[in-house]
C-alpha positions as CSV (number, residue, x, y, z in Angstrom):
1,M,40.4,117.0,165.4
2,K,41.3,120.4,163.9
3,L,45.3,121.9,163.8
4,Y,45.1,125.4,163.5
5,G,47.9,127.1,161.9
6,S,50.5,129.2,159.0
7,Y,52.1,127.6,156.3
8,T,55.3,129.7,157.4
9,S,55.4,128.9,160.9
10,P,58.5,126.7,162.0
11,F,56.2,125.8,165.6
12,V,53.1,124.8,162.9
13,R,55.9,122.9,160.5
14,H,56.7,120.4,163.2
15,C,52.9,119.8,164.2
16,R,52.1,119.6,160.9
17,I,54.9,116.7,159.9
18,A,53.9,114.8,162.9
19,L,50.2,114.9,161.7
20,L,51.5,113.6,158.2
21,E,53.5,111.0,159.9
22,G,50.9,109.7,161.7
23,Q,48.3,109.6,159.2
24,L,50.9,107.9,157.0
25,N,50.4,105.1,159.5
26,G,46.7,105.2,158.8
27,N,45.5,106.0,162.8
28,L,45.6,109.4,162.9
29,A,42.7,111.3,160.8
30,C,43.0,115.6,161.5
31,E,42.3,118.6,159.3
32,F,44.9,121.8,158.9
33,I,43.3,124.3,158.7
34,E,45.3,127.4,157.6
35,T,45.1,130.6,160.2
36,D,45.9,134.2,159.8
37,A,46.7,136.4,163.4
38,D,43.3,137.7,163.0
39,S,41.8,134.4,163.5
40,S,44.0,132.9,165.8
41,A,43.4,135.9,168.4
42,K,40.1,135.1,168.2
43,L,39.7,131.0,168.6
44,S,43.4,130.9,170.5
45,P,43.3,132.0,174.3
46,T,47.2,132.5,173.7
47,K,46.6,134.5,170.3
48,K,49.0,132.4,168.5
49,V,49.4,129.7,166.1
50,P,49.3,126.1,166.4
51,F,46.5,125.1,168.5
52,L,44.6,121.9,168.1
53,Q,40.8,121.3,168.8
54,D,39.6,117.5,169.2
55,Q,37.2,115.7,170.6
56,K,37.7,112.0,172.8
57,A,35.3,110.4,174.6
58,G,33.1,113.2,174.6
59,K,35.6,115.2,176.3
60,D,36.6,118.8,174.6
61,I,40.5,118.9,173.9
62,G,42.1,122.2,173.8
63,L,46.2,122.2,173.0
64,T,47.7,126.0,172.6
65,D,51.3,125.7,172.2
66,S,53.6,123.4,170.1
67,A,54.8,121.3,172.2
68,S,51.3,119.7,173.8
69,I,49.9,119.2,170.5
70,L,53.3,117.3,169.2
71,M,52.8,115.0,172.2
72,Y,49.1,114.4,171.7
73,L,49.7,113.6,168.0
74,R,52.5,111.1,169.3
75,E,50.8,109.9,171.7
76,Q,47.7,109.6,169.4
77,S,49.6,107.6,166.4
78,G,51.0,105.3,169.1
79,K,54.7,107.0,168.7
80,T,57.0,108.4,171.5
81,F,57.7,112.4,172.0
82,L,61.1,113.6,172.6
83,K,62.9,109.9,173.5
84,D,65.4,110.9,175.9
85,A,66.5,114.0,178.4
86,Q,69.1,115.2,175.7
87,D,66.7,115.1,173.0
88,F,64.1,116.8,175.3
89,N,67.2,119.1,175.9
90,L,67.9,120.1,172.5
91,F,64.2,120.3,171.7
92,C,64.0,123.0,174.9
93,N,66.8,124.7,173.8
94,V,65.8,125.3,169.7
95,N,62.5,127.1,171.3
96,T,64.6,129.2,173.6
97,V,66.3,130.2,170.1
98,L,63.1,130.0,168.0
99,D,61.0,132.5,170.2
100,A,64.4,134.8,170.6
101,A,64.4,134.9,166.5
102,V,60.6,135.6,166.1
103,N,60.9,138.3,168.6
104,L,63.6,140.2,166.7
105,L,62.0,139.0,163.5
106,F,58.5,141.1,164.6
107,L,59.7,143.3,166.3
108,E,62.1,144.4,163.2
109,K,58.8,144.1,161.0
110,F,56.1,145.5,163.0
111,D,57.8,148.4,165.2
112,D,61.3,148.5,163.4
113,I,62.9,148.0,166.6
114,T,66.5,146.5,165.6
115,P,69.5,145.2,167.7
116,E,71.2,148.1,167.4
117,Q,68.5,150.7,169.1
118,S,68.0,147.8,172.0
119,S,70.5,146.3,174.4
120,Y,67.3,143.3,175.1
121,L,67.7,142.7,171.2
122,T,71.2,142.7,170.9
123,R,70.9,139.7,173.8
124,H,68.4,138.1,171.7
125,R,70.4,138.2,168.4
126,D,73.4,137.2,170.6
127,R,71.7,134.3,172.0
128,V,70.9,132.9,168.2
129,E,74.2,132.9,167.3
130,S,75.8,131.6,170.5
131,A,73.1,128.6,170.4
132,L,73.7,127.8,166.6
133,L,77.7,127.7,167.2
134,H,76.9,125.4,170.2
135,M,74.1,123.2,168.3
136,N,76.5,122.6,166.0
137,E,79.0,121.0,168.3
138,S,76.5,117.9,168.1
139,S,76.4,115.6,165.1
140,Y,72.6,114.4,164.2
141,S,70.7,111.6,162.2
142,S,72.1,111.6,158.5
143,Q,68.5,110.5,157.3
144,A,64.5,110.2,158.8
145,P,63.7,109.2,161.1
146,F,65.0,112.0,163.3
147,T,64.1,112.4,166.8
148,D,61.9,115.5,167.6
149,G,64.5,117.6,168.7
150,E,66.2,117.3,165.4
151,L,62.9,118.3,163.6
152,R,62.5,121.0,165.6
153,L,66.5,122.2,165.2
154,A,65.4,121.3,161.3
155,C,62.4,123.6,161.0
156,F,64.4,126.4,162.9
157,L,66.8,126.4,160.6
158,D,64.8,125.9,157.5
159,W,62.7,128.9,158.7
160,G,65.7,131.1,159.3
161,L,67.1,131.0,156.5
162,F,63.9,130.9,154.6
163,R,63.5,134.5,156.8
164,N,66.5,135.6,156.2
165,R,67.7,135.4,160.0
166,I,70.0,133.3,160.5
167,N,73.4,132.0,158.5
168,I,74.7,128.4,159.2
169,D,77.9,128.9,156.6
170,G,80.9,127.0,157.9
171,L,78.5,125.3,160.2
172,D,79.2,121.7,159.5
173,N,77.0,119.7,161.4
174,L,73.9,122.3,161.2
175,Q,74.0,122.2,157.2
176,A,74.2,118.0,157.2
177,L,71.1,118.0,159.4
178,L,69.1,120.4,157.2
179,K,70.3,119.1,154.0
180,A,69.3,115.5,155.5
181,A,65.7,116.6,156.6
182,R,65.3,118.0,153.1
183,S,66.0,115.0,151.4
184,F,62.9,113.7,153.9
185,D,59.5,113.6,151.8
186,I,57.6,115.0,155.1
187,F,59.9,117.9,155.3
188,A,59.8,118.8,152.1
189,Q,56.2,118.7,151.9
190,T,55.5,120.8,154.9
191,A,58.0,123.6,153.8
192,P,57.1,127.0,153.3
193,P,55.6,128.0,150.3
194,I,57.3,130.2,147.5
195,G,56.9,133.9,148.3
196,A,55.1,133.5,151.3
């Protein structure tokens, strides 16, 4: 099994966490291969990371979305992916907000377009801010094990701060989740490298 991705992507980070958790149990063999945008454009039909390649019972398996990859990694290690509808809803909401934040980052970085120049991007920025306030209304696990919804949220929060895309000052429940996640060895091991 091969998992392709970048060390800075929050989507890839969540997959790397699931991979490392599965390897701790000794029943998940997978190689992580760092991949840049050019390589992912050639190797993945969606032209993005993460993507996973495996062969099972003589059949090639190719997964090109972090959600399907997480499900596959959890299944291969005998774990549950998304324990209930509430956790699934959190996971989906974080994905929506993360997509908006990534779009804001890349449009600013590559095309020099910011929300001040686009009503559509203003809506994306407002979506991120509104969702953070909403997600702060819930309480989360104070230590591992974390649910996949919580891990996705922690990956987003850490990435958002790393890329200076969000501010969680005054959002105590989100700060508490991120602090708890950062104290989890596997979460800490998968942090983006300094200077990336």
